PyMOL Python script that loads the backbone (N, CA, C, O; Angstrom):
from pymol import cmd

cmd.read_pdbstr("""\
ATOM      1  N   MET A   1      -4.901   3.365 -27.783  1.00  0.00           N
ATOM      2  CA  MET A   1      -5.638   2.315 -26.473  1.00  0.00           C
ATOM      3  C   MET A   1      -5.493   3.394 -24.751  1.00  0.00           C
ATOM      4  O   MET A   1      -4.399   3.466 -24.191  1.00  0.00           O
ATOM      5  N   SER A   2      -6.521   3.979 -24.270  1.00  0.00           N
ATOM      6  CA  SER A   2      -6.890   4.679 -23.355  1.00  0.00           C
ATOM      7  C   SER A   2      -6.980   4.147 -22.044  1.00  0.00           C
ATOM      8  O   SER A   2      -7.938   3.604 -21.493  1.00  0.00           O
ATOM      9  N   LEU A   3      -6.064   4.339 -21.709  1.00  0.00           N
ATOM     10  CA  LEU A   3      -5.930   3.650 -19.581  1.00  0.00           C
ATOM     11  C   LEU A   3      -7.056   4.053 -18.972  1.00  0.00           C
ATOM     12  O   LEU A   3      -7.551   5.082 -19.431  1.00  0.00           O
ATOM     13  N   GLU A   4      -7.616   3.527 -18.047  1.00  0.00           N
ATOM     14  CA  GLU A   4      -8.461   3.899 -16.686  1.00  0.00           C
ATOM     15  C   GLU A   4      -7.524   4.855 -15.795  1.00  0.00           C
ATOM     16  O   GLU A   4      -6.294   4.854 -15.848  1.00  0.00           O
ATOM     17  N   PRO A   5      -8.462   5.825 -14.813  1.00  0.00           N
ATOM     18  CA  PRO A   5      -7.646   6.344 -13.817  1.00  0.00           C
ATOM     19  C   PRO A   5      -7.026   5.651 -13.383  1.00  0.00           C
ATOM     20  O   PRO A   5      -5.854   6.028 -13.384  1.00  0.00           O
ATOM     21  N   ILE A   6      -7.271   4.233 -12.732  1.00  0.00           N
ATOM     22  CA  ILE A   6      -6.765   3.113 -11.897  1.00  0.00           C
ATOM     23  C   ILE A   6      -5.296   2.671 -12.628  1.00  0.00           C
ATOM     24  O   ILE A   6      -4.351   2.548 -11.849  1.00  0.00           O
ATOM     25  N   GLU A   7      -5.109   2.490 -13.674  1.00  0.00           N
ATOM     26  CA  GLU A   7      -4.441   1.737 -14.405  1.00  0.00           C
ATOM     27  C   GLU A   7      -2.965   3.007 -14.393  1.00  0.00           C
ATOM     28  O   GLU A   7      -1.854   2.817 -13.897  1.00  0.00           O
ATOM     29  N   GLU A   8      -3.574   4.523 -15.265  1.00  0.00           N
ATOM     30  CA  GLU A   8      -2.694   5.487 -14.929  1.00  0.00           C
ATOM     31  C   GLU A   8      -1.903   5.265 -13.735  1.00  0.00           C
ATOM     32  O   GLU A   8      -0.721   4.996 -13.951  1.00  0.00           O
ATOM     33  N   ARG A   9      -2.226   5.308 -12.694  1.00  0.00           N
ATOM     34  CA  ARG A   9      -2.166   5.441 -11.172  1.00  0.00           C
ATOM     35  C   ARG A   9      -1.230   4.281 -11.122  1.00  0.00           C
ATOM     36  O   ARG A   9      -0.065   4.557 -10.836  1.00  0.00           O
ATOM     37  N   VAL A  10      -1.547   2.954 -11.363  1.00  0.00           N
ATOM     38  CA  VAL A  10      -0.507   1.945 -11.245  1.00  0.00           C
ATOM     39  C   VAL A  10       0.684   2.278 -12.099  1.00  0.00           C
ATOM     40  O   VAL A  10       1.819   2.211 -11.627  1.00  0.00           O
ATOM     41  N   LEU A  11       0.508   2.557 -13.074  1.00  0.00           N
ATOM     42  CA  LEU A  11       1.675   2.756 -14.234  1.00  0.00           C
ATOM     43  C   LEU A  11       2.827   3.777 -13.416  1.00  0.00           C
ATOM     44  O   LEU A  11       3.995   3.573 -13.083  1.00  0.00           O
ATOM     45  N   GLU A  12       2.000   4.855 -13.280  1.00  0.00           N
ATOM     46  CA  GLU A  12       3.094   5.874 -12.045  1.00  0.00           C
ATOM     47  C   GLU A  12       3.479   5.727 -11.323  1.00  0.00           C
ATOM     48  O   GLU A  12       4.610   6.172 -11.131  1.00  0.00           O
ATOM     49  N   GLU A  13       2.736   4.899 -10.269  1.00  0.00           N
ATOM     50  CA  GLU A  13       3.287   4.198  -9.321  1.00  0.00           C
ATOM     51  C   GLU A  13       4.733   3.044  -9.641  1.00  0.00           C
ATOM     52  O   GLU A  13       5.754   3.074  -8.954  1.00  0.00           O
ATOM     53  N   GLY A  14       4.551   2.244 -10.622  1.00  0.00           N
ATOM     54  CA  GLY A  14       5.528   1.539 -11.241  1.00  0.00           C
ATOM     55  C   GLY A  14       6.908   2.008 -11.392  1.00  0.00           C
ATOM     56  O   GLY A  14       7.911   1.353 -11.111  1.00  0.00           O
ATOM     57  N   ARG A  15       6.865   3.379 -11.932  1.00  0.00           N
ATOM     58  CA  ARG A  15       8.015   4.091 -12.244  1.00  0.00           C
ATOM     59  C   ARG A  15       8.338   4.441 -11.130  1.00  0.00           C
ATOM     60  O   ARG A  15       9.364   4.045 -10.578  1.00  0.00           O
ATOM     61  N   PHE A  16       7.489   5.261 -10.610  1.00  0.00           N
ATOM     62  CA  PHE A  16       7.977   6.047  -9.424  1.00  0.00           C
ATOM     63  C   PHE A  16       8.789   5.229  -8.634  1.00  0.00           C
ATOM     64  O   PHE A  16       9.884   5.696  -8.319  1.00  0.00           O
ATOM     65  N   ILE A  17       8.545   4.307  -8.315  1.00  0.00           N
ATOM     66  CA  ILE A  17       9.093   3.235  -6.919  1.00  0.00           C
ATOM     67  C   ILE A  17      10.548   2.536  -8.065  1.00  0.00           C
ATOM     68  O   ILE A  17      11.554   2.187  -7.447  1.00  0.00           O
ATOM     69  N   ALA A  18      10.568   2.411  -9.290  1.00  0.00           N
ATOM     70  CA  ALA A  18      11.318   2.037 -10.211  1.00  0.00           C
ATOM     71  C   ALA A  18      12.763   3.023 -10.301  1.00  0.00           C
ATOM     72  O   ALA A  18      13.874   2.756  -9.842  1.00  0.00           O
ATOM     73  N   GLU A  19      12.383   4.072 -10.954  1.00  0.00           N
ATOM     74  CA  GLU A  19      13.065   5.050 -10.921  1.00  0.00           C
ATOM     75  C   GLU A  19      13.975   5.745  -9.477  1.00  0.00           C
ATOM     76  O   GLU A  19      15.130   6.163  -9.560  1.00  0.00           O
ATOM     77  N   ARG A  20      13.347   5.739  -8.515  1.00  0.00           N
ATOM     78  CA  ARG A  20      13.530   6.491  -7.489  1.00  0.00           C
ATOM     79  C   ARG A  20      14.416   5.464  -6.636  1.00  0.00           C
ATOM     80  O   ARG A  20      15.616   5.653  -6.434  1.00  0.00           O
ATOM     81  N   GLY A  21      13.704   4.361  -6.159  1.00  0.00           N
ATOM     82  CA  GLY A  21      14.613   3.296  -5.237  1.00  0.00           C
ATOM     83  C   GLY A  21      13.558   3.517  -4.296  1.00  0.00           C
ATOM     84  O   GLY A  21      13.918   3.290  -3.141  1.00  0.00           O
ATOM     85  N   ALA A  22      11.917   4.027  -4.467  1.00  0.00           N
ATOM     86  CA  ALA A  22      10.877   4.657  -3.006  1.00  0.00           C
ATOM     87  C   ALA A  22      10.678   3.432  -2.595  1.00  0.00           C
ATOM     88  O   ALA A  22      10.881   2.345  -3.136  1.00  0.00           O
ATOM     89  N   THR A  23      10.096   3.846  -1.186  1.00  0.00           N
ATOM     90  CA  THR A  23       9.522   2.717  -1.052  1.00  0.00           C
ATOM     91  C   THR A  23       8.118   2.707  -1.001  1.00  0.00           C
ATOM     92  O   THR A  23       7.512   3.744  -1.270  1.00  0.00           O
ATOM     93  N   VAL A  24       7.276   1.273  -0.570  1.00  0.00           N
ATOM     94  CA  VAL A  24       5.472   2.039  -0.742  1.00  0.00           C
ATOM     95  C   VAL A  24       5.041   2.860   0.217  1.00  0.00           C
ATOM     96  O   VAL A  24       3.838   3.017   0.004  1.00  0.00           O
ATOM     97  N   ARG A  25       5.378   3.493   1.194  1.00  0.00           N
ATOM     98  CA  ARG A  25       5.018   4.494   2.065  1.00  0.00           C
ATOM     99  C   ARG A  25       5.410   6.083   1.428  1.00  0.00           C
ATOM    100  O   ARG A  25       4.815   7.122   1.715  1.00  0.00           O
ATOM    101  N   GLU A  26       6.495   5.949   0.557  1.00  0.00           N
ATOM    102  CA  GLU A  26       6.770   6.890   0.164  1.00  0.00           C
ATOM    103  C   GLU A  26       6.027   7.517  -0.832  1.00  0.00           C
ATOM    104  O   GLU A  26       5.807   8.704  -1.075  1.00  0.00           O
ATOM    105  N   ALA A  27       5.560   6.093  -1.549  1.00  0.00           N
ATOM    106  CA  ALA A  27       4.838   6.255  -3.146  1.00  0.00           C
ATOM    107  C   ALA A  27       3.335   6.178  -2.547  1.00  0.00           C
ATOM    108  O   ALA A  27       2.663   6.405  -3.554  1.00  0.00           O
ATOM    109  N   ALA A  28       2.564   6.014  -1.639  1.00  0.00           N
ATOM    110  CA  ALA A  28       1.756   6.363  -0.904  1.00  0.00           C
ATOM    111  C   ALA A  28       1.551   7.670  -0.854  1.00  0.00           C
ATOM    112  O   ALA A  28       0.778   8.291  -1.583  1.00  0.00           O
ATOM    113  N   ALA A  29       2.400   8.225   0.208  1.00  0.00           N
ATOM    114  CA  ALA A  29       2.594   9.598   0.005  1.00  0.00           C
ATOM    115  C   ALA A  29       2.514  10.574  -1.012  1.00  0.00           C
ATOM    116  O   ALA A  29       2.074  11.722  -0.962  1.00  0.00           O
ATOM    117  N   ARG A  30       2.979   9.974  -1.885  1.00  0.00           N
ATOM    118  CA  ARG A  30       2.730  10.936  -3.301  1.00  0.00           C
ATOM    119  C   ARG A  30       1.589  10.678  -4.135  1.00  0.00           C
ATOM    120  O   ARG A  30       1.292  11.517  -4.985  1.00  0.00           O
ATOM    121  N   PHE A  31       0.991   9.756  -4.021  1.00  0.00           N
ATOM    122  CA  PHE A  31      -0.146   9.426  -4.830  1.00  0.00           C
ATOM    123  C   PHE A  31      -1.587   9.760  -3.996  1.00  0.00           C
ATOM    124  O   PHE A  31      -2.651  10.096  -4.516  1.00  0.00           O
ATOM    125  N   HIS A  32      -1.335   9.586  -2.668  1.00  0.00           N
ATOM    126  CA  HIS A  32      -2.864   9.899  -1.559  1.00  0.00           C
ATOM    127  C   HIS A  32      -3.547   8.399  -1.964  1.00  0.00           C
ATOM    128  O   HIS A  32      -4.496   8.142  -2.703  1.00  0.00           O
ATOM    129  N   VAL A  33      -2.865   7.721  -1.349  1.00  0.00           N
ATOM    130  CA  VAL A  33      -3.712   6.599  -1.449  1.00  0.00           C
ATOM    131  C   VAL A  33      -2.735   5.469  -0.068  1.00  0.00           C
ATOM    132  O   VAL A  33      -1.599   5.767   0.301  1.00  0.00           O
ATOM    133  N   SER A  34      -3.317   4.534   0.341  1.00  0.00           N
ATOM    134  CA  SER A  34      -2.928   3.628   1.364  1.00  0.00           C
ATOM    135  C   SER A  34      -1.737   2.999   0.976  1.00  0.00           C
ATOM    136  O   SER A  34      -1.651   2.749  -0.226  1.00  0.00           O
ATOM    137  N   LYS A  35      -0.521   2.590   1.905  1.00  0.00           N
ATOM    138  CA  LYS A  35       0.320   1.888   1.308  1.00  0.00           C
ATOM    139  C   LYS A  35      -0.596   0.288   0.904  1.00  0.00           C
ATOM    140  O   LYS A  35      -0.104  -0.478   0.075  1.00  0.00           O
ATOM    141  N   SER A  36      -1.618   0.033   1.438  1.00  0.00           N
ATOM    142  CA  SER A  36      -2.173  -1.180   0.764  1.00  0.00           C
ATOM    143  C   SER A  36      -2.222  -1.478  -0.471  1.00  0.00           C
ATOM    144  O   SER A  36      -1.881  -2.492  -1.080  1.00  0.00           O
ATOM    145  N   THR A  37      -2.926   0.027  -0.972  1.00  0.00           N
ATOM    146  CA  THR A  37      -3.289   0.510  -2.390  1.00  0.00           C
ATOM    147  C   THR A  37      -1.877   0.158  -3.423  1.00  0.00           C
ATOM    148  O   THR A  37      -1.927  -0.441  -4.498  1.00  0.00           O
ATOM    149  N   VAL A  38      -0.936   0.581  -2.916  1.00  0.00           N
ATOM    150  CA  VAL A  38       0.160   0.796  -3.502  1.00  0.00           C
ATOM    151  C   VAL A  38       0.577  -0.996  -3.866  1.00  0.00           C
ATOM    152  O   VAL A  38       0.630  -1.523  -4.977  1.00  0.00           O
ATOM    153  N   HIS A  39       0.828  -1.636  -2.500  1.00  0.00           N
ATOM    154  CA  HIS A  39       1.065  -2.425  -2.524  1.00  0.00           C
ATOM    155  C   HIS A  39       0.247  -3.479  -3.524  1.00  0.00           C
ATOM    156  O   HIS A  39       0.814  -4.315  -4.227  1.00  0.00           O
ATOM    157  N   LYS A  40      -1.087  -3.295  -3.460  1.00  0.00           N
ATOM    158  CA  LYS A  40      -1.745  -4.440  -4.279  1.00  0.00           C
ATOM    159  C   LYS A  40      -1.647  -3.586  -5.679  1.00  0.00           C
ATOM    160  O   LYS A  40      -2.254  -4.200  -6.557  1.00  0.00           O
ATOM    161  N   ASP A  41      -1.178  -2.588  -6.073  1.00  0.00           N
ATOM    162  CA  ASP A  41      -1.073  -2.097  -7.528  1.00  0.00           C
ATOM    163  C   ASP A  41       0.403  -3.026  -7.950  1.00  0.00           C
ATOM    164  O   ASP A  41       0.597  -3.853  -8.841  1.00  0.00           O
ATOM    165  N   LEU A  42       1.086  -2.603  -7.135  1.00  0.00           N
ATOM    166  CA  LEU A  42       2.120  -3.298  -7.782  1.00  0.00           C
ATOM    167  C   LEU A  42       2.349  -5.047  -7.615  1.00  0.00           C
ATOM    168  O   LEU A  42       3.301  -5.620  -8.146  1.00  0.00           O
ATOM    169  N   VAL A  43       1.749  -5.456  -7.140  1.00  0.00           N
ATOM    170  CA  VAL A  43       1.859  -6.796  -7.070  1.00  0.00           C
ATOM    171  C   VAL A  43       0.724  -7.443  -7.877  1.00  0.00           C
ATOM    172  O   VAL A  43       0.829  -8.587  -8.319  1.00  0.00           O
ATOM    173  N   GLU A  44      -0.319  -6.710  -8.048  1.00  0.00           N
ATOM    174  CA  GLU A  44      -1.458  -7.652  -8.709  1.00  0.00           C
ATOM    175  C   GLU A  44      -1.865  -6.802  -9.980  1.00  0.00           C
ATOM    176  O   GLU A  44      -2.257  -7.502 -10.914  1.00  0.00           O
ATOM    177  N   ARG A  45      -1.856  -5.674 -10.169  1.00  0.00           N
ATOM    178  CA  ARG A  45      -1.952  -4.740 -11.183  1.00  0.00           C
ATOM    179  C   ARG A  45      -1.061  -4.627 -12.257  1.00  0.00           C
ATOM    180  O   ARG A  45      -1.275  -4.990 -13.414  1.00  0.00           O
ATOM    181  N   LEU A  46      -0.096  -4.127 -11.830  1.00  0.00           N
ATOM    182  CA  LEU A  46       1.636  -3.734 -12.300  1.00  0.00           C
ATOM    183  C   LEU A  46       2.122  -4.907 -13.493  1.00  0.00           C
ATOM    184  O   LEU A  46       2.608  -4.591 -14.579  1.00  0.00           O
ATOM    185  N   PRO A  47       1.876  -6.317 -13.037  1.00  0.00           N
ATOM    186  CA  PRO A  47       2.352  -7.000 -13.956  1.00  0.00           C
ATOM    187  C   PRO A  47       1.762  -7.475 -15.289  1.00  0.00           C
ATOM    188  O   PRO A  47       2.298  -7.945 -16.292  1.00  0.00           O
ATOM    189  N   ARG A  48       0.289  -7.160 -14.932  1.00  0.00           N
ATOM    190  CA  ARG A  48      -0.669  -7.373 -16.072  1.00  0.00           C
ATOM    191  C   ARG A  48      -0.419  -6.271 -17.257  1.00  0.00           C
ATOM    192  O   ARG A  48      -0.297  -6.522 -18.456  1.00  0.00           O
ATOM    193  N   LEU A  49      -0.371  -4.910 -16.583  1.00  0.00           N
ATOM    194  CA  LEU A  49       0.010  -3.841 -17.412  1.00  0.00           C
ATOM    195  C   LEU A  49       1.309  -3.938 -18.400  1.00  0.00           C
ATOM    196  O   LEU A  49       1.502  -3.962 -19.616  1.00  0.00           O
ATOM    197  N   ALA A  50       2.053  -3.976 -17.269  1.00  0.00           N
ATOM    198  CA  ALA A  50       3.423  -3.659 -18.003  1.00  0.00           C
ATOM    199  C   ALA A  50       4.432  -4.727 -17.353  1.00  0.00           C
ATOM    200  O   ALA A  50       4.985  -4.462 -16.285  1.00  0.00           O
ATOM    201  N   PRO A  51       4.619  -5.736 -17.908  1.00  0.00           N
ATOM    202  CA  PRO A  51       5.707  -7.009 -16.903  1.00  0.00           C
ATOM    203  C   PRO A  51       6.949  -6.501 -16.653  1.00  0.00           C
ATOM    204  O   PRO A  51       7.551  -6.807 -15.623  1.00  0.00           O
ATOM    205  N   ALA A  52       7.526  -5.564 -17.687  1.00  0.00           N
ATOM    206  CA  ALA A  52       9.267  -5.516 -17.851  1.00  0.00           C
ATOM    207  C   ALA A  52       8.835  -4.329 -16.283  1.00  0.00           C
ATOM    208  O   ALA A  52       9.360  -4.591 -15.201  1.00  0.00           O
ATOM    209  N   LEU A  53       8.119  -3.428 -16.383  1.00  0.00           N
ATOM    210  CA  LEU A  53       8.298  -2.084 -15.200  1.00  0.00           C
ATOM    211  C   LEU A  53       7.720  -3.159 -13.977  1.00  0.00           C
ATOM    212  O   LEU A  53       8.123  -2.716 -12.902  1.00  0.00           O
ATOM    213  N   SER A  54       7.197  -3.978 -13.842  1.00  0.00           N
ATOM    214  CA  SER A  54       6.948  -4.980 -12.488  1.00  0.00           C
ATOM    215  C   SER A  54       7.959  -5.511 -12.181  1.00  0.00           C
ATOM    216  O   SER A  54       8.090  -5.869 -11.011  1.00  0.00           O
ATOM    217  N   ALA A  55       9.151  -5.767 -13.262  1.00  0.00           N
ATOM    218  CA  ALA A  55      10.173  -6.680 -12.480  1.00  0.00           C
ATOM    219  C   ALA A  55      11.075  -5.767 -11.701  1.00  0.00           C
ATOM    220  O   ALA A  55      11.645  -5.941 -10.624  1.00  0.00           O
ATOM    221  N   CYS A  56      11.043  -4.251 -12.930  1.00  0.00           N
ATOM    222  CA  CYS A  56      11.815  -3.346 -11.537  1.00  0.00           C
ATOM    223  C   CYS A  56      11.537  -3.359 -11.065  1.00  0.00           C
ATOM    224  O   CYS A  56      12.013  -4.260 -10.374  1.00  0.00           O
ATOM    225  N   ALA A  57      10.523  -2.730 -10.439  1.00  0.00           N
ATOM    226  CA  ALA A  57       9.751  -2.229  -9.058  1.00  0.00           C
ATOM    227  C   ALA A  57       9.792  -3.970  -8.137  1.00  0.00           C
ATOM    228  O   ALA A  57      10.321  -4.149  -7.040  1.00  0.00           O
ATOM    229  N   ARG A  58       9.387  -4.581  -8.614  1.00  0.00           N
ATOM    230  CA  ARG A  58       9.630  -5.694  -7.698  1.00  0.00           C
ATOM    231  C   ARG A  58      11.272  -6.018  -6.910  1.00  0.00           C
ATOM    232  O   ARG A  58      11.661  -6.175  -5.753  1.00  0.00           O
ATOM    233  N   ARG A  59      11.904  -6.006  -8.278  1.00  0.00           N
ATOM    234  CA  ARG A  59      13.850  -5.591  -7.456  1.00  0.00           C
ATOM    235  C   ARG A  59      13.564  -4.286  -6.171  1.00  0.00           C
ATOM    236  O   ARG A  59      13.917  -4.604  -5.035  1.00  0.00           O
ATOM    237  N   VAL A  60      13.174  -3.396  -6.290  1.00  0.00           N
ATOM    238  CA  VAL A  60      13.007  -2.242  -5.610  1.00  0.00           C
ATOM    239  C   VAL A  60      12.564  -3.095  -4.329  1.00  0.00           C
ATOM    240  O   VAL A  60      13.342  -3.515  -3.472  1.00  0.00           O
ATOM    241  N   LEU A  61      11.011  -3.297  -4.353  1.00  0.00           N
ATOM    242  CA  LEU A  61      10.310  -4.066  -3.151  1.00  0.00           C
ATOM    243  C   LEU A  61      10.871  -4.753  -2.564  1.00  0.00           C
ATOM    244  O   LEU A  61      10.754  -4.663  -1.342  1.00  0.00           O
ATOM    245  N   ASP A  62      11.829  -5.864  -3.178  1.00  0.00           N
ATOM    246  CA  ASP A  62      12.090  -6.669  -2.573  1.00  0.00           C
ATOM    247  C   ASP A  62      13.422  -6.794  -1.779  1.00  0.00           C
ATOM    248  O   ASP A  62      13.857  -7.698  -1.065  1.00  0.00           O
ATOM    249  N   ARG A  63      14.115  -5.129  -2.282  1.00  0.00           N
ATOM    250  CA  ARG A  63      15.345  -4.521  -1.507  1.00  0.00           C
ATOM    251  C   ARG A  63      15.138  -3.813  -0.565  1.00  0.00           C
ATOM    252  O   ARG A  63      15.997  -3.594   0.290  1.00  0.00           O
ATOM    253  N   ASN A  64      13.700  -3.213  -0.539  1.00  0.00           N
ATOM    254  CA  ASN A  64      13.661  -2.191   0.455  1.00  0.00           C
ATOM    255  C   ASN A  64      12.608  -3.525   1.550  1.00  0.00           C
ATOM    256  O   ASN A  64      11.929  -3.014   2.441  1.00  0.00           O
ATOM    257  N   LYS A  65      12.574  -4.388   1.475  1.00  0.00           N
ATOM    258  CA  LYS A  65      11.920  -5.532   2.236  1.00  0.00           C
ATOM    259  C   LYS A  65      13.083  -5.727   3.358  1.00  0.00           C
ATOM    260  O   LYS A  65      13.045  -5.449   4.557  1.00  0.00           O
ATOM    261  N   ALA A  66      14.423  -6.453   2.363  1.00  0.00           N
ATOM    262  CA  ALA A  66      15.328  -6.737   3.063  1.00  0.00           C
ATOM    263  C   ALA A  66      16.442  -5.689   3.916  1.00  0.00           C
ATOM    264  O   ALA A  66      17.349  -5.948   4.707  1.00  0.00           O
ATOM    265  N   GLU A  67      16.010  -4.629   3.460  1.00  0.00           N
ATOM    266  CA  GLU A  67      16.867  -3.315   4.360  1.00  0.00           C
ATOM    267  C   GLU A  67      16.056  -2.837   5.475  1.00  0.00           C
ATOM    268  O   GLU A  67      16.637  -2.476   6.498  1.00  0.00           O
ATOM    269  N   ARG A  68      14.696  -2.787   5.397  1.00  0.00           N
ATOM    270  CA  ARG A  68      13.315  -2.429   6.169  1.00  0.00           C
ATOM    271  C   ARG A  68      14.261  -2.670   8.122  1.00  0.00           C
ATOM    272  O   ARG A  68      14.672  -1.664   8.700  1.00  0.00           O
ATOM    273  N   HIS A  69      14.390  -3.875   8.672  1.00  0.00           N
ATOM    274  CA  HIS A  69      14.813  -3.988   9.451  1.00  0.00           C
ATOM    275  C   HIS A  69      16.053  -3.058   9.878  1.00  0.00           C
ATOM    276  O   HIS A  69      16.146  -2.800  11.078  1.00  0.00           O
ATOM    277  N   LEU A  70      16.960  -2.562   9.043  1.00  0.00           N
ATOM    278  CA  LEU A  70      18.247  -1.796   9.419  1.00  0.00           C
ATOM    279  C   LEU A  70      17.711  -0.228   9.842  1.00  0.00           C
ATOM    280  O   LEU A  70      18.047   0.442  10.817  1.00  0.00           O
ATOM    281  N   ARG A  71      16.509   0.192   8.468  1.00  0.00           N
ATOM    282  CA  ARG A  71      15.866   1.659   8.659  1.00  0.00           C
ATOM    283  C   ARG A  71      15.202   1.387  10.231  1.00  0.00           C
ATOM    284  O   ARG A  71      15.030   2.375  10.946  1.00  0.00           O
ATOM    285  N   GLY A  72      14.831   0.009  10.749  1.00  0.00           N
ATOM    286  CA  GLY A  72      13.924   0.333  11.692  1.00  0.00           C
ATOM    287  C   GLY A  72      14.863   0.670  13.125  1.00  0.00           C
ATOM    288  O   GLY A  72      14.530   1.329  14.110  1.00  0.00           O
ATOM    289  N   GLY A  73      15.975   0.055  12.879  1.00  0.00           N
ATOM    290  CA  GLY A  73      16.906   0.090  13.895  1.00  0.00           C
ATOM    291  C   GLY A  73      17.544   1.605  13.996  1.00  0.00           C
ATOM    292  O   GLY A  73      17.558   2.186  15.081  1.00  0.00           O
ATOM    293  N   GLU A  74      18.092   2.232  12.753  1.00  0.00           N
ATOM    294  CA  GLU A  74      18.320   3.167  13.059  1.00  0.00           C
ATOM    295  C   GLU A  74      17.809   4.284  13.431  1.00  0.00           C
ATOM    296  O   GLU A  74      18.530   5.130  13.960  1.00  0.00           O
ATOM    297  N   ALA A  75      15.734   4.622  13.116  1.00  0.00           N
ATOM    298  CA  ALA A  75      15.270   5.062  13.943  1.00  0.00           C
ATOM    299  C   ALA A  75      14.828   4.994  15.110  1.00  0.00           C
ATOM    300  O   ALA A  75      14.311   5.857  15.819  1.00  0.00           O
ATOM    301  N   THR A  76      15.065   3.862  15.296  1.00  0.00           N
ATOM    302  CA  THR A  76      14.976   3.727  17.061  1.00  0.00           C
ATOM    303  C   THR A  76      16.090   3.938  18.114  1.00  0.00           C
ATOM    304  O   THR A  76      16.074   3.966  19.345  1.00  0.00           O
ATOM    305  N   MET A  77      17.316   4.113  16.944  1.00  0.00           N
ATOM    306  CA  MET A  77      18.394   4.844  18.002  1.00  0.00           C
ATOM    307  C   MET A  77      18.261   6.413  17.781  1.00  0.00           C
ATOM    308  O   MET A  77      18.797   7.163  18.597  1.00  0.00           O
ATOM    309  N   ARG A  78      17.679   6.841  16.881  1.00  0.00           N
ATOM    310  CA  ARG A  78      17.512   8.521  16.720  1.00  0.00           C
ATOM    311  C   ARG A  78      16.414   8.664  17.762  1.00  0.00           C
ATOM    312  O   ARG A  78      16.443   9.767  18.308  1.00  0.00           O
ATOM    313  N   LYS A  79      15.346   7.757  18.236  1.00  0.00           N
ATOM    314  CA  LYS A  79      14.696   8.337  19.190  1.00  0.00           C
ATOM    315  C   LYS A  79      15.134   8.032  20.892  1.00  0.00           C
ATOM    316  O   LYS A  79      14.604   8.536  21.883  1.00  0.00           O
ATOM    317  N   PHE A  80      16.077   7.211  20.853  1.00  0.00           N
ATOM    318  CA  PHE A  80      16.399   6.824  22.123  1.00  0.00           C
ATOM    319  C   PHE A  80      17.602   8.105  22.213  1.00  0.00           C
ATOM    320  O   PHE A  80      17.704   8.529  23.364  1.00  0.00           O
ATOM    321  N   ALA A  81      18.468   8.748  21.269  1.00  0.00           N
ATOM    322  CA  ALA A  81      19.772   9.331  21.100  1.00  0.00           C
ATOM    323  C   ALA A  81      18.718  10.741  21.871  1.00  0.00           C
ATOM    324  O   ALA A  81      18.960  11.268  22.958  1.00  0.00           O
ATOM    325  N   CYS A  82      17.807  11.018  21.138  1.00  0.00           N
ATOM    326  CA  CYS A  82      17.189  12.062  21.349  1.00  0.00           C
ATOM    327  C   CYS A  82      16.298  12.227  23.106  1.00  0.00           C
ATOM    328  O   CYS A  82      16.120  13.276  23.725  1.00  0.00           O
ATOM    329  N   HIS A  83      15.968  11.094  23.441  1.00  0.00           N
ATOM    330  CA  HIS A  83      15.356  11.271  24.822  1.00  0.00           C
ATOM    331  C   HIS A  83      16.532  11.337  25.843  1.00  0.00           C
ATOM    332  O   HIS A  83      16.415  12.031  26.853  1.00  0.00           O
ATOM    333  N   LYS A  84      17.467  10.746  25.634  1.00  0.00           N
ATOM    334  CA  LYS A  84      18.875  10.698  26.486  1.00  0.00           C
ATOM    335  C   LYS A  84      19.488  12.869  26.412  1.00  0.00           C
ATOM    336  O   LYS A  84      19.871  13.779  27.148  1.00  0.00           O
ATOM    337  N   ARG A  85      19.210  12.607  25.189  1.00  0.00           N
ATOM    338  CA  ARG A  85      19.398  14.603  25.261  1.00  0.00           C
ATOM    339  C   ARG A  85      18.490  15.005  26.211  1.00  0.00           C
ATOM    340  O   ARG A  85      18.779  15.678  27.200  1.00  0.00           O
ATOM    341  N   GLU A  86      17.621  14.685  25.983  1.00  0.00           N
ATOM    342  CA  GLU A  86      16.203  15.236  27.005  1.00  0.00           C
ATOM    343  C   GLU A  86      16.358  15.393  28.359  1.00  0.00           C
ATOM    344  O   GLU A  86      16.231  16.398  29.059  1.00  0.00           O
ATOM    345  N   ARG A  87      16.731  13.940  28.710  1.00  0.00           N
ATOM    346  CA  ARG A  87      17.006  14.144  30.113  1.00  0.00           C
ATOM    347  C   ARG A  87      18.481  14.606  30.546  1.00  0.00           C
ATOM    348  O   ARG A  87      18.619  14.898  31.734  1.00  0.00           O
ATOM    349  N   GLY A  88      19.090  14.658  30.085  1.00  0.00           N
ATOM    350  CA  GLY A  88      20.613  15.240  29.961  1.00  0.00           C
ATOM    351  C   GLY A  88      20.201  16.532  30.387  1.00  0.00           C
ATOM    352  O   GLY A  88      20.563  16.934  31.492  1.00  0.00           O
ATOM    353  N   ALA A  89      19.455  17.263  29.615  1.00  0.00           N
ATOM    354  CA  ALA A  89      19.666  18.749  29.479  1.00  0.00           C
ATOM    355  C   ALA A  89      18.306  18.799  31.080  1.00  0.00           C
ATOM    356  O   ALA A  89      18.447  19.826  31.744  1.00  0.00           O
ATOM    357  N   GLU A  90      17.438  18.059  31.483  1.00  0.00           N
ATOM    358  CA  GLU A  90      16.933  18.152  32.305  1.00  0.00           C
ATOM    359  C   GLU A  90      17.565  17.974  33.562  1.00  0.00           C
ATOM    360  O   GLU A  90      17.044  18.390  34.597  1.00  0.00           O
ATOM    361  N   ALA A  91      18.886  17.257  33.535  1.00  0.00           N
ATOM    362  CA  ALA A  91      19.659  17.001  34.646  1.00  0.00           C
ATOM    363  C   ALA A  91      20.379  17.858  35.263  1.00  0.00           C
ATOM    364  O   ALA A  91      20.803  17.951  36.415  1.00  0.00           O
ATOM    365  N   ALA A  92      20.502  18.834  33.782  1.00  0.00           N
ATOM    366  CA  ALA A  92      21.773  19.707  34.115  1.00  0.00           C
ATOM    367  C   ALA A  92      20.627  21.034  34.658  1.00  0.00           C
ATOM    368  O   ALA A  92      20.976  21.804  35.552  1.00  0.00           O
ATOM    369  N   GLY A  93      19.387  21.138  34.044  1.00  0.00           N
ATOM    370  CA  GLY A  93      18.957  22.477  34.920  1.00  0.00           C
ATOM    371  C   GLY A  93      18.398  22.038  36.112  1.00  0.00           C
ATOM    372  O   GLY A  93      17.482  22.755  36.514  1.00  0.00           O
ATOM    373  N   LYS A  94      18.655  21.140  36.753  1.00  0.00           N
ATOM    374  CA  LYS A  94      18.489  21.106  38.275  1.00  0.00           C
ATOM    375  C   LYS A  94      19.045  21.576  39.050  1.00  0.00           C
ATOM    376  O   LYS A  94      18.729  21.406  40.227  1.00  0.00           O
TER     377      LYS A  94
END
""", "prot")
cmd.dss("prot")
cmd.show_as("cartoon", "prot")
cmd.util.cbc("prot")
cmd.orient("prot")
């Protein structure tokens, strides 16, 4: 059975996320498609092509969704720590 290019991409995305625990954003960058495309591929197309792989990828997606508020908080802390260092350097230079 020969797969269409889209079906091959869907399977590759599913394996990439399941094996690496990658985020949708990481998969989108790796496969040069949008986050929306990756999400549609994993939620709608992958279950029809490979139900077992879909279940593995779905667990990763669910875990990433549950943890995303933590990653966002860490990013915000890094952002403001950088601004604080910059302000301190400006004050020291005066």
